[in-house]
N, C-alpha and C positions, 0 to 999 in steps of 0.2 A: 821323227818328231810328229806328234799328232796334229790333226787339223785344229786350227784355233777356235773355230765355232764349236766343234765338238767338245773341246776342253772347257770352254766357257759354259756351254749348255749343261754339261755334266756337273760342273761346279755349282751352278745356280741351284740345283736340286738340293745340294748339301748346305747351302747358305741360308736356307729358310730358318728363322729363329736365332740366327747369329747377330750379335750386336752390330748396328749399322756401320760403325767405324771399322770394326774388325772385318766385316764382310767387304767393305769397299777397299780396304787394304789388301785383302786376299785377291780381289779382282785385279788390282793394280800389280800385285806380285805375278800373277799369271801372265799379264801383258809384258812386264819387264823380262821375265824369264823367256818368254817366246821371242822377244826381240833379240835375245842372245842365243837363240837356236835351241832352247830347252823347252820341251812341251810338258807342262804340269797341269794337274787338275786337283781340285779339292775333293777328297774322298770321305771326309767326315766333318760334321759341323756340330750343331746343337744336339744334345741328347738329354732327354728327361731323366729324372731320378729312376723311374721305372725301367726305362730302356737301359740305363747304366746297370741296374741290378740284374736285368736279363743277360747282359753281356758278361757280367761278373760270374753268373751261374754256369757259363760255358766252361767245361773242363772240371767243374765241381759237382753240381747237381744235374747238369745237362751234358750229354755226351759231346765231346769235342776237345780241342786243345785250349788250355787257358790263354786268354788274350788280354786280360787286365787284372790288376790287383786293386782297382778302385771300385768301391760300392757307390750306390746312388748318393750324390752330394759330395763325393770325394774327388771328382774330376772337374777341371775347369770347363770341360765341354758342357757340363750340366748347367752352366751359367751363360752359355752363348758367347764365351770369350776365347774360344780355342777352335782351331781347325787342324785337320791332318791333310797332307798333300802327298802326291806320288808323281813320279815321272812316267809319261806314257810314250810308247814308241809309235812309229808310223802305222802300225796295225791296231792301234788303240788298245794295246796290252800294257798293264801296269808293270813297271820295272822297279824293283825295291832295292837294288844294289846301291849302297852308299858310296858313290864314286865322285869324281871331280865335279860333274854336273850337279849332283845332289848337294854337295858342299857349297857350290856356287849359289844355288837357289837359297840355301840357308843364310849365306852371307848377305844376299840381297834382302831377304826378309828381316834380318837383324838390323840392317841399315835403315829399314822402314819402321822400326820400333817394335818388331815382334821379339818375344823371347823364344829361343829355339831349343827344342828338346834334344838336339844333337849334342849340346854342351852340358847336359845334365849328367850327374853322377850315374844315375840309372837311365842310360841313353834311350831316347825315344825319337829316332830320326825324323818321322813324318810330322811330329807335333810342333805347332806354332801357336802362341797365345799372346794376348794383350790383356792384362788385368787392371790397367789404369791405376796402379799403385795399391790395389786391394789384395790382401792375403786370402788364402783359402778359408781361413777361420772367419774372416770378416764377411766373406761371401756366404758362408754357412750360417752366419748370424743374421743375414738378411740385407746387408749393405750391397748396393749396386752402383755401377758407374752411371753417369748421366745418359739419358736416352736409351736405356736397355730395352731390348725388344720384349713385347708381351707375346707369349707363344701359346698357341692352341695345341695342347698335347694330344698326339694321336694314340689310338689303342696300341698297347705294346705288341700284341700279336701281329700287327701290320708291319713292324719294323725289325723284330728280332732276327728274322731270316736274313734280311738285307745287311744288318750289322755283322752277323756271323760270316756271311760270304765275303764282305769287305775285308775282314781281318784274316780270313783263311788264305787270302792271296799273299799274305806276308810270309817271309822266309823264317818261320819259327822252327828252329832245328834243335831237336833234343841232344843233350850232351852225350857223346859216344861212350862214356864211362871208361875213358882211358886218357892219360896225359899225352898230349900231342907235342912233340919237341923235335929238336935238331935230328935230322935223319929220317923223319917220318915222310910218308908219301901218300897221295891219294886225294879223293874228293874233299875230305874234311880239311886238308891242307889248302886246297884251292879256296874253300870258303873263308878260311882264316886270312889268306893272302889278300882277298878282296876286302875283307872287313878292316884290315890294317892299312889299306890305301895303296896297295901295289897296283900298277897299271895292268891291263889285260895282257900285254906282252910279257909282263914279269910273272904272271900267274901260270905256274908250271906244275903245281901239285907236289913240289919238292921242298921240304922244310930245311932250307939252307941258312947260311949266316945272315943273308939279307932279311929273310923272313923273321929270323930270331931277333934281329935288331929292331925291326918294325913292331914286333910283338912287345918288346921291352918299352918302346916309345908309347905304344897304346896303353900298356899297364901303368906307366908313369902318369900319363894324362888322366887316366880314370881312377887313380889312387888305389891301384891293386898292387899286390906283391910283385916286384919287378924281378923276374927270373928267366924271362924269355920262353917259358913253357906255357902251353895252353891247358890248364886244368879246368875244373868245373866253374870256378868263379870267373875266370877270364872268358870262357866259352859263353856262359850265360849272360855276361855283359855284352858280348858281341851279338848274340842271337836271341 
């Protein structure tokens, strides 16, 4: 688990421009998680429309792997009402595996009033947001919750590299172009086993009956075709 001061200092840089209530709740979440032995930090906060468009361009008109399907104005981050978090180890390295600690942080966040991306149909595990009852359409039309922050937008050229580096840390894994099913072995099976919630002791790279059942449960939860096989739809939902 990372040093508490490091986690807070790192987070403060990302909370500039975030709605005051959301920012304070994020700080509280860091403290609550740390008290339970889980070190987290905020890795993304407010993004201007221009910054969002620059992020959207990665993997499209800019070299790199696609990291978002949201253009400027289509992300709750653009209104200062969302943050992303990550677990950090004792070497200050981000750990993106969605394990029991990750799920515990999300449970704490949800109890504090955050909407968690982990429960979305298109899962976004790091994402936490508070919209104060406003829809994206209302935000796009100019409505804002009380005491929204007024933000001085920085030049896009100063932030695009930082945004890309932050997202490139995430385990975005291309689909291996084959259905992975009962009897399969290898690193891809290990990834699947972690994604469906098997413990590290259970992760053995062998797609057995236990893994198949966990995949079925995952598919049912995320409203996918329940067949226990990992095709492109299931894989892309996981990664």
